DOVO-706169 format. One line per field, with one value per residue (C-alpha): x, y, z; residue number from 1. Coordinates in nm, 2 decimals, always signed. Layout:
c1 = (X / ...)
c2 = (Y / ...)
c3 = (Z / ...)
num = (NUM / ...)
//
This chain:
c1 = (-1.29 / -1.21 / -1.35 / -1.11 / -1.23 / -1.09 / -1.13 / -1.40 / -1.60 / -1.95 / -2.05 / -1.77 / -1.89 / -1.93 / -1.71 / -2.01 / -2.05 / -1.68 / -1.72 / -2.01 / -1.81 / -1.53 / -1.77 / -1.86 / -1.52 / -1.24 / -1.13 / -0.78 / -0.79 / -0.57 / -0.48 / -0.60 / -0.41 / -0.30 / +0.07 / +0.09 / +0.17 / +0.34 / +0.04 / -0.22 / -0.15 / -0.09 / -0.31 / -0.28 / -0.40 / -0.56 / -0.34 / -0.33 / -0.40 / -0.38 / -0.75 / -0.81 / -0.98 / -1.15 / -1.11 / -1.19 / -0.99 / -1.12 / -0.91 / -1.02 / -1.05 / -0.78 / -0.52 / -0.63 / -0.63 / -0.27 / -0.15 / -0.30 / -0.13 / +0.20 / +0.16 / +0.07 / +0.39 / +0.62 / +0.95 / +1.09 / +1.45 / +1.56 / +1.49 / +1.70 / +1.99 / +1.88 / +1.58 / +1.48 / +1.45 / +1.82 / +1.86 / +1.53 / +1.17 / +1.16 / +1.04 / +0.73 / +0.63 / +0.69 / +0.47 / +0.20 / +0.19 / +0.19 / -0.07 / -0.30 / -0.25 / -0.34 / -0.63 / -0.79 / -0.70 / -0.98 / -0.86 / -1.23 / -1.28 / -0.99 / -1.09 / -1.44 / -1.29 / -1.03 / -1.30 / -1.51 / -1.25 / -1.23 / -0.93 / -0.79 / -0.51 / -0.36 / -0.05 / +0.22 / +0.56 / +0.47 / +0.39 / +0.07 / +0.02 / -0.24 / -0.40 / -0.69 / -0.86 / -1.12 / -1.28 / -1.44 / -1.79 / -1.67 / -1.62 / -1.31 / -1.13 / -0.75 / -0.60 / -0.31 / -0.10 / +0.02 / +0.32 / +0.39 / +0.72 / +0.85 / +0.72 / +0.42 / +0.14 / -0.19 / -0.31 / -0.13 / -0.38 / -0.71 / -0.80 / -0.73 / -0.90 / -1.25 / -1.16 / -0.95 / -1.21 / -1.52 / -1.40 / -1.75 / -1.82 / -1.51 / -1.50 / -1.36 / -1.51 / -1.55 / -1.24 / -1.03 / -1.13 / -0.89 / -0.93 / -0.70 / -0.48 / -0.28 / -0.07 / +0.12 / +0.49 / +0.61 / +0.66 / +0.42 / +0.05 / -0.14 / +0.11 / +0.31 / +0.64 / +0.92 / +1.08 / +1.37 / +1.58 / +1.54 / +1.25 / +1.41 / +1.24 / +1.29 / +1.12 / +0.84 / +0.80 / +0.76 / +0.50 / +0.30 / +0.31 / +0.15 / -0.10 / -0.22 / -0.24 / -0.43 / -0.68 / -0.73 / -0.57 / -0.42 / -0.31 / -0.21 / -0.01 / +0.23 / +0.30 / +0.51 / +0.71 / +0.99 / +1.05 / +0.74 / +0.94 / +1.21 / +0.95 / +0.80 / +1.15 / +1.21 / +0.87 / +0.97 / +1.31 / +1.13 / +0.88 / +0.64 / +0.36 / +0.07 / +0.26 / +0.23 / +0.37 / +0.48 / +0.49 / +0.69 / +0.70 / +1.07 / +1.27 / +1.59 / +1.78 / +2.10 / +2.43 / +2.75 / +2.92 / +2.83 / +2.85 / +3.14 / +2.91 / +2.61 / +2.29 / +2.14 / +1.88 / +2.16 / +2.35 / +2.03 / +1.97 / +2.33 / +2.31 / +1.98 / +2.11 / +2.42 / +2.19 / +1.99 / +2.29 / +2.45 / +2.25 / +1.92 / +2.05 / +2.08 / +1.76 / +1.86 / +2.19 / +2.03 / +1.76 / +2.00 / +2.25 / +2.06 / +1.69 / +1.64 / +1.80 / +1.60 / +1.30 / +1.32 / +1.31 / +1.02 / +0.81 / +0.84 / +0.79 / +0.48 / +0.62 / +0.94 / +0.75 / +0.55 / +0.84 / +1.06 / +0.80 / +0.68 / +1.03 / +1.01 / +0.68 / +0.85 / +1.17 / +1.02 / +0.69 / +0.62 / +0.56 / +0.64 / +0.82 / +0.57 / +0.45 / +0.09 / +0.13 / +0.13 / -0.06 / -0.32 / -0.22 / -0.50 / -0.38 / -0.03 / -0.15 / -0.36 / -0.03 / +0.17 / -0.11 / -0.11 / +0.26 / +0.20 / -0.10 / +0.06 / +0.40 / +0.59 / +0.87 / +1.14 / +0.98 / +0.93 / +1.28 / +1.43 / +1.34 / +1.65 / +1.87 / +1.74 / +1.80 / +2.13 / +2.26 / +2.13 / +2.27 / +1.92 / +1.93 / +2.09 / +1.96 / +2.00 / +1.79 / +1.97 / +1.83 / +1.46 / +1.30 / +0.94 / +0.74 / +0.79 / +0.63 / +0.71 / +0.56 / +0.81 / +0.69 / +0.92 / +0.99 / +1.08 / +1.40 / +1.58 / +1.44 / +1.63 / +1.61 / +1.42 / +1.75 / +1.86 / +1.54 / +1.57 / +1.92 / +1.80 / +1.44 / +1.44 / +1.06 / +0.98 / +0.62 / +0.52 / +0.71 / +0.55 / +0.71 / +0.45 / +0.46 / +0.37 / +0.39 / +0.67 / +0.78 / +0.44 / +0.27 / -0.07 / -0.09 / +0.00 / -0.17 / -0.44 / -0.61 / -0.29 / -0.19 / -0.52 / -0.48 / -0.13 / -0.25 / -0.53 / -0.30 / +0.00 / -0.18 / -0.43 / -0.22 / -0.17 / -0.53 / -0.56 / -0.36)
c2 = (-0.54 / -0.33 / +0.02 / +0.29 / +0.60 / +0.95 / +1.24 / +1.38 / +1.06 / +1.13 / +0.77 / +0.64 / +0.46 / +0.66 / +0.60 / +0.42 / +0.20 / +0.11 / +0.01 / -0.21 / -0.37 / -0.43 / -0.59 / -0.85 / -0.91 / -1.16 / -1.11 / -1.11 / -1.40 / -1.63 / -1.97 / -2.26 / -2.54 / -2.82 / -2.79 / -2.43 / -2.30 / -1.98 / -1.89 / -1.98 / -1.66 / -1.42 / -1.25 / -1.40 / -1.19 / -1.32 / -1.33 / -1.01 / -0.97 / -0.66 / -0.60 / -0.36 / -0.60 / -0.49 / -0.69 / -0.66 / -0.75 / -1.04 / -1.20 / -1.53 / -1.53 / -1.80 / -1.54 / -1.30 / -1.58 / -1.68 / -1.32 / -1.31 / -1.64 / -1.51 / -1.18 / -1.37 / -1.58 / -1.28 / -1.31 / -0.96 / -0.86 / -0.69 / -0.32 / -0.06 / +0.10 / +0.46 / +0.67 / +0.76 / +0.61 / +0.63 / +0.25 / +0.19 / +0.13 / +0.14 / -0.19 / -0.03 / +0.12 / -0.21 / -0.40 / -0.14 / -0.16 / -0.54 / -0.58 / -0.32 / -0.50 / -0.84 / -0.73 / -0.42 / -0.36 / -0.43 / -0.54 / -0.58 / -0.21 / -0.13 / -0.40 / -0.24 / +0.11 / +0.00 / -0.18 / +0.14 / +0.26 / +0.10 / -0.14 / -0.29 / -0.50 / -0.50 / -0.65 / -0.41 / -0.51 / -0.87 / -0.78 / -0.74 / -0.39 / -0.31 / +0.04 / +0.24 / +0.44 / +0.69 / +0.90 / +1.24 / +1.32 / +1.65 / +1.67 / +1.88 / +1.68 / +1.65 / +1.30 / +1.25 / +0.95 / +0.94 / +0.71 / +0.60 / +0.48 / +0.26 / +0.19 / +0.34 / +0.21 / +0.32 / +0.35 / +0.69 / +0.84 / +0.71 / +1.03 / +1.25 / +1.06 / +1.19 / +1.56 / +1.54 / +1.36 / +1.54 / +1.88 / +2.03 / +1.80 / +1.91 / +2.28 / +2.31 / +2.38 / +2.18 / +2.34 / +2.17 / +1.81 / +1.53 / +1.18 / +0.99 / +0.69 / +0.53 / +0.23 / +0.00 / -0.02 / -0.36 / -0.59 / -0.39 / -0.46 / -0.62 / -0.56 / -0.87 / -0.95 / -0.93 / -1.27 / -1.11 / -0.80 / -0.47 / -0.29 / +0.04 / +0.38 / +0.43 / +0.11 / +0.18 / +0.52 / +0.37 / +0.13 / +0.42 / +0.59 / +0.27 / +0.26 / +0.62 / +0.56 / +0.24 / +0.43 / +0.67 / +0.98 / +1.22 / +1.49 / +1.40 / +1.49 / +1.30 / +1.33 / +1.14 / +1.12 / +0.89 / +0.63 / +0.78 / +1.10 / +0.89 / +0.75 / +1.10 / +1.25 / +0.96 / +1.04 / +1.41 / +1.32 / +1.09 / +1.36 / +1.11 / +1.24 / +1.35 / +1.43 / +1.80 / +1.87 / +1.70 / +1.76 / +1.61 / +1.65 / +1.54 / +1.72 / +1.54 / +1.86 / +1.82 / +1.99 / +1.79 / +2.00 / +2.27 / +2.62 / +2.83 / +3.07 / +2.85 / +3.01 / +2.89 / +2.69 / +2.53 / +2.44 / +2.28 / +2.08 / +1.94 / +1.86 / +1.68 / +1.48 / +1.39 / +1.28 / +1.06 / +0.91 / +0.84 / +0.72 / +0.69 / +0.48 / +0.14 / +0.01 / +0.15 / -0.03 / -0.36 / -0.34 / -0.21 / -0.49 / -0.79 / -0.76 / -1.13 / -1.18 / -0.92 / -1.05 / -1.39 / -1.22 / -0.99 / -1.25 / -1.48 / -1.24 / -1.02 / -0.82 / -0.77 / -0.65 / -0.41 / -0.25 / -0.23 / +0.01 / +0.17 / +0.31 / +0.50 / +0.65 / +0.79 / +0.91 / +1.08 / +1.23 / +1.57 / +1.45 / +1.54 / +1.22 / +0.95 / +0.85 / +0.86 / +1.24 / +1.25 / +0.94 / +0.73 / +0.39 / +0.23 / +0.41 / +0.30 / -0.06 / -0.04 / +0.01 / -0.24 / -0.51 / -0.46 / -0.55 / -0.85 / -1.00 / -0.96 / -1.10 / -0.82 / -0.75 / -0.89 / -0.79 / -0.43 / -0.41 / -0.50 / -0.15 / -0.03 / -0.31 / -0.24 / +0.14 / +0.12 / -0.12 / +0.09 / +0.42 / +0.57 / +0.60 / +0.95 / +1.25 / +1.44 / +1.35 / +1.60 / +1.86 / +1.83 / +2.04 / +1.94 / +2.19 / +2.10 / +2.19 / +2.11 / +2.13 / +2.13 / +1.99 / +2.09 / +1.74 / +1.59 / +1.39 / +1.69 / +2.01 / +2.17 / +2.54 / +2.68 / +2.80 / +2.44 / +2.35 / +2.66 / +2.54 / +2.19 / +2.28 / +2.57 / +2.54 / +2.55 / +2.69 / +2.63 / +2.61 / +2.63 / +2.57 / +2.46 / +2.50 / +2.14 / +1.79 / +1.54 / +1.27 / +1.10 / +1.42 / +1.29 / +1.05 / +1.31 / +1.62 / +1.52 / +1.86 / +2.05 / +1.80 / +1.84 / +2.22 / +2.19 / +1.97 / +2.22 / +2.53 / +2.37 / +2.25 / +2.54 / +2.70 / +2.36 / +2.28 / +2.47 / +2.40)
c3 = (-3.31 / -3.00 / -3.00 / -2.91 / -2.73 / -2.79 / -2.55 / -2.77 / -2.82 / -2.67 / -2.71 / -2.49 / -2.18 / -1.87 / -1.56 / -1.41 / -1.72 / -1.70 / -1.33 / -1.42 / -1.70 / -1.45 / -1.20 / -1.45 / -1.59 / -1.50 / -1.14 / -1.00 / -0.77 / -0.57 / -0.72 / -0.51 / -0.70 / -0.47 / -0.39 / -0.52 / -0.17 / -0.31 / -0.52 / -0.25 / -0.07 / -0.36 / -0.61 / -0.96 / -1.25 / -1.57 / -1.89 / -2.09 / -2.46 / -2.68 / -2.60 / -2.31 / -2.07 / -1.75 / -1.43 / -1.06 / -0.75 / -0.55 / -0.27 / -0.11 / +0.26 / +0.28 / +0.18 / +0.45 / +0.71 / +0.60 / +0.65 / +1.00 / +1.09 / +0.97 / +1.16 / +1.47 / +1.44 / +1.39 / +1.56 / +1.66 / +1.72 / +2.05 / +2.10 / +1.92 / +2.11 / +2.02 / +2.10 / +1.75 / +1.40 / +1.31 / +1.33 / +1.15 / +1.27 / +1.66 / +1.81 / +1.97 / +1.64 / +1.46 / +1.71 / +1.69 / +1.31 / +1.29 / +1.56 / +1.38 / +1.05 / +1.21 / +1.43 / +1.29 / +0.93 / +0.68 / +0.33 / +0.22 / +0.27 / +0.05 / -0.21 / -0.24 / -0.27 / -0.53 / -0.73 / -0.75 / -1.01 / -1.35 / -1.37 / -1.69 / -1.83 / -2.18 / -2.34 / -2.46 / -2.58 / -2.49 / -2.14 / -1.93 / -1.80 / -1.54 / -1.52 / -1.39 / -1.66 / -1.52 / -1.79 / -1.71 / -1.80 / -1.93 / -2.31 / -2.30 / -2.03 / -2.09 / -2.08 / -1.83 / -1.73 / -1.37 / -1.28 / -0.93 / -0.78 / -0.50 / -0.24 / -0.40 / -0.62 / -0.78 / -0.42 / -0.40 / -0.65 / -0.54 / -0.35 / -0.64 / -0.92 / -0.84 / -0.81 / -1.13 / -1.34 / -1.20 / -1.08 / -1.06 / -0.77 / -0.58 / -0.60 / -0.95 / -1.29 / -1.61 / -1.76 / -1.49 / -1.60 / -1.68 / -1.81 / -1.57 / -1.65 / -1.37 / -1.48 / -1.25 / -1.32 / -1.45 / -1.15 / -0.93 / -0.83 / -1.12 / -1.40 / -1.50 / -1.34 / -1.59 / -1.67 / -1.86 / -1.81 / -1.99 / -1.82 / -1.74 / -1.73 / -2.10 / -2.20 / -1.96 / -2.11 / -2.46 / -2.32 / -2.18 / -2.52 / -2.67 / -2.39 / -2.44 / -2.82 / -2.76 / -2.55 / -2.84 / -2.70 / -2.95 / -2.71 / -2.35 / -2.05 / -1.82 / -1.44 / -1.20 / -0.87 / -0.76 / -1.03 / -1.19 / -1.22 / -1.40 / -1.64 / -1.69 / -1.76 / -2.01 / -2.18 / -2.20 / -2.36 / -2.61 / -2.70 / -2.86 / -3.09 / -2.87 / -2.55 / -2.51 / -2.16 / -1.84 / -1.47 / -1.19 / -0.81 / -0.80 / -1.07 / -1.18 / -1.25 / -1.06 / -1.17 / -1.19 / -0.93 / -0.67 / -0.81 / -0.69 / -0.50 / -0.41 / -0.28 / +0.04 / -0.16 / -0.36 / -0.04 / +0.10 / -0.21 / -0.21 / +0.16 / +0.13 / -0.17 / +0.03 / +0.32 / +0.08 / -0.09 / +0.25 / +0.55 / +0.35 / +0.06 / +0.22 / +0.07 / -0.27 / -0.27 / -0.17 / -0.44 / -0.70 / -0.65 / -0.49 / -0.55 / -0.55 / -0.21 / -0.04 / -0.22 / -0.04 / +0.30 / +0.21 / +0.03 / +0.33 / +0.61 / +0.61 / +0.90 / +0.71 / +0.40 / +0.60 / +0.79 / +0.48 / +0.34 / +0.66 / +0.73 / +0.40 / +0.49 / +0.80 / +0.63 / +0.33 / +0.44 / +0.60 / +0.95 / +1.31 / +1.38 / +1.30 / +0.95 / +1.08 / +1.10 / +0.72 / +0.60 / +0.79 / +0.91 / +0.70 / +0.38 / +0.44 / +0.50 / +0.18 / -0.01 / +0.20 / +0.16 / -0.21 / -0.22 / +0.01 / -0.17 / -0.51 / -0.39 / -0.56 / -0.32 / -0.56 / -0.89 / -0.77 / -0.63 / -0.97 / -1.11 / -0.91 / -1.06 / -1.41 / -1.40 / -1.22 / -1.49 / -1.77 / -1.63 / -1.57 / -1.20 / -1.19 / -1.01 / -1.34 / -1.64 / -1.87 / -2.10 / -2.19 / -2.46 / -2.39 / -2.20 / -1.83 / -1.50 / -1.13 / -0.79 / -0.51 / -0.18 / +0.11 / +0.25 / -0.08 / -0.07 / -0.21 / -0.35 / -0.64 / -0.68 / -0.98 / -1.14 / -1.19 / -1.36 / -1.59 / -1.69 / -1.79 / -1.91 / -2.16 / -2.18 / -1.81 / -1.79 / -1.43 / -1.10 / -0.75 / -0.41 / -0.15 / +0.23 / +0.32 / +0.18 / +0.11 / -0.13 / -0.17 / -0.29 / -0.40 / -0.10 / +0.16 / +0.02 / -0.22 / -0.22 / -0.29 / -0.55 / -0.74 / -0.72 / -0.86 / -1.16 / -1.23 / -1.21 / -1.38 / -1.69 / -1.73 / -2.00 / -2.19 / -2.26 / -2.59 / -2.90)
num = (1 / 2 / 3 / 4 / 5 / 6 / 7 / 8 / 9 / 10 / 11 / 12 / 13 / 14 / 15 / 16 / 17 / 18 / 19 / 20 / 21 / 22 / 23 / 24 / 25 / 26 / 27 / 28 / 29 / 30 / 31 / 32 / 33 / 34 / 35 / 36 / 37 / 38 / 39 / 40 / 41 / 42 / 43 / 44 / 45 / 46 / 47 / 48 / 49 / 50 / 51 / 52 / 53 / 54 / 55 / 56 / 57 / 58 / 59 / 60 / 61 / 62 / 63 / 64 / 65 / 66 / 67 / 68 / 69 / 70 / 71 / 72 / 73 / 74 / 75 / 76 / 77 / 78 / 79 / 80 / 81 / 82 / 83 / 84 / 85 / 86 / 87 / 88 / 89 / 90 / 91 / 92 / 93 / 94 / 95 / 96 / 97 / 98 / 99 / 100 / 101 / 102 / 103 / 104 / 105 / 106 / 107 / 108 / 109 / 110 / 111 / 112 / 113 / 114 / 115 / 116 / 117 / 118 / 119 / 120 / 121 / 122 / 123 / 124 / 125 / 126 / 127 / 128 / 129 / 130 / 131 / 132 / 133 / 134 / 135 / 136 / 137 / 138 / 139 / 140 / 141 / 142 / 143 / 144 / 145 / 146 / 147 / 148 / 149 / 150 / 151 / 152 / 153 / 154 / 155 / 156 / 157 / 158 / 159 / 160 / 161 / 162 / 163 / 164 / 165 / 166 / 167 / 168 / 169 / 170 / 171 / 172 / 173 / 174 / 175 / 176 / 177 / 178 / 179 / 180 / 181 / 182 / 183 / 184 / 185 / 186 / 187 / 188 / 189 / 190 / 191 / 192 / 193 / 194 / 195 / 196 / 197 / 198 / 199 / 200 / 201 / 202 / 203 / 204 / 205 / 206 / 207 / 208 / 209 / 210 / 211 / 212 / 213 / 214 / 215 / 216 / 217 / 218 / 219 / 220 / 221 / 222 / 223 / 224 / 225 / 226 / 227 / 228 / 229 / 230 / 231 / 232 / 233 / 234 / 235 / 236 / 237 / 238 / 239 / 240 / 241 / 242 / 243 / 244 / 245 / 246 / 247 / 248 / 249 / 250 / 251 / 252 / 253 / 254 / 255 / 256 / 257 / 258 / 259 / 260 / 261 / 262 / 263 / 264 / 265 / 266 / 267 / 268 / 269 / 270 / 271 / 272 / 273 / 274 / 275 / 276 / 277 / 278 / 279 / 280 / 281 / 282 / 283 / 284 / 285 / 286 / 287 / 288 / 289 / 290 / 291 / 292 / 293 / 294 / 295 / 296 / 297 / 298 / 299 / 300 / 301 / 302 / 303 / 304 / 305 / 306 / 307 / 308 / 309 / 310 / 311 / 312 / 313 / 314 / 315 / 316 / 317 / 318 / 319 / 320 / 321 / 322 / 323 / 324 / 325 / 326 / 327 / 328 / 329 / 330 / 331 / 332 / 333 / 334 / 335 / 336 / 337 / 338 / 339 / 340 / 341 / 342 / 343 / 344 / 345 / 346 / 347 / 348 / 349 / 350 / 351 / 352 / 353 / 354 / 355 / 356 / 357 / 358 / 359 / 360 / 361 / 362 / 363 / 364 / 365 / 366 / 367 / 368 / 369 / 370 / 371 / 372 / 373 / 374 / 375 / 376 / 377 / 378 / 379 / 380 / 381 / 382 / 383 / 384 / 385 / 386 / 387 / 388 / 389 / 390 / 391 / 392 / 393 / 394 / 395 / 396 / 397 / 398 / 399 / 400 / 401 / 402 / 403 / 404 / 405 / 406 / 407 / 408 / 409 / 410 / 411 / 412 / 413 / 414 / 415 / 416 / 417 / 418 / 419 / 420 / 421 / 422 / 423 / 424 / 425 / 426 / 427 / 428 / 429 / 430 / 431)
//
């Protein structure tokens, strides 16, 4: 019988013990079956059961060699006819990224770093879910589930897990501690790829409820950005037993029409939303309508997969023109490589199709009664004013507007993100 651990269980394994368990567990590897060309260059995860089973990431060298061969054979288009990013990734930037990925990027460095955190898989709703579960050594730590979006992954949170779980090592105190759970969305990273329709944000939210219950947590928090914000809003609407509050760094609190006398902040929010839905929404429309078609191109072309994501790191981060101003090239390639080696271009794109079909891709998530918090980073896709949140969230308990950072909050500004989590949830720890 599998033991469940509550936040107060002093006999629960330490984080180090979890890592040692993972080191000896089933690894995620690449299939080498003759004729299985598609699988020979992608990570294949072990089947999940209802047990919480640890595993580690282990990629054979043949997959890395195949990637370098594909990158070496990249065929580029002609140069853009503009002097900026308005037609997409400029040719010089594209060449520089692909050459760096081929010649200098070190997957083994990332693999070792990722494996220093405890990874698990478990089956929920008939589906294998991957997650990191990093428990704090502090007895009063608060459990929290973080949800990423597209083109993100658990990679976004690797810098913040240590300071959140062990705050006394990073300038905080024991009262700031969290037990951290970071699941991979269905179709992303080491979670299963859905073989049937239906995995929209509400169904994912229900799976997260089961996950937190399975881990033994009776009181917990939720946080998310991008599609993770959609999942977190869905959790907040569901108000499952145990969820006491939630935080997002992209609030879906958009009014149906512009107020008669809009404030400057309201005008800016509407203008940015129009910008996003106009010139920035090409990827969204493709993935929401034809995820399978774009999946063929991205699954076959490593350069295509990289640049499809790299463009978003430029468009949505707080940078001075180049994405490297906000996120290091190695960190971006950690995320891109995860998509490539798991062959999840199509399966991750389907989250757009699913939620568009179910009507859950709106910029407004409606009224939410659960206590809600938000941190507003200035280069988010759009930044709603606090008044909009107050209209949709009657139990808004924390709102902070920061002076730097963008859409990938934890990835771009890990120190600020950690401070926001500590400050936002300080008042929610008792009860």
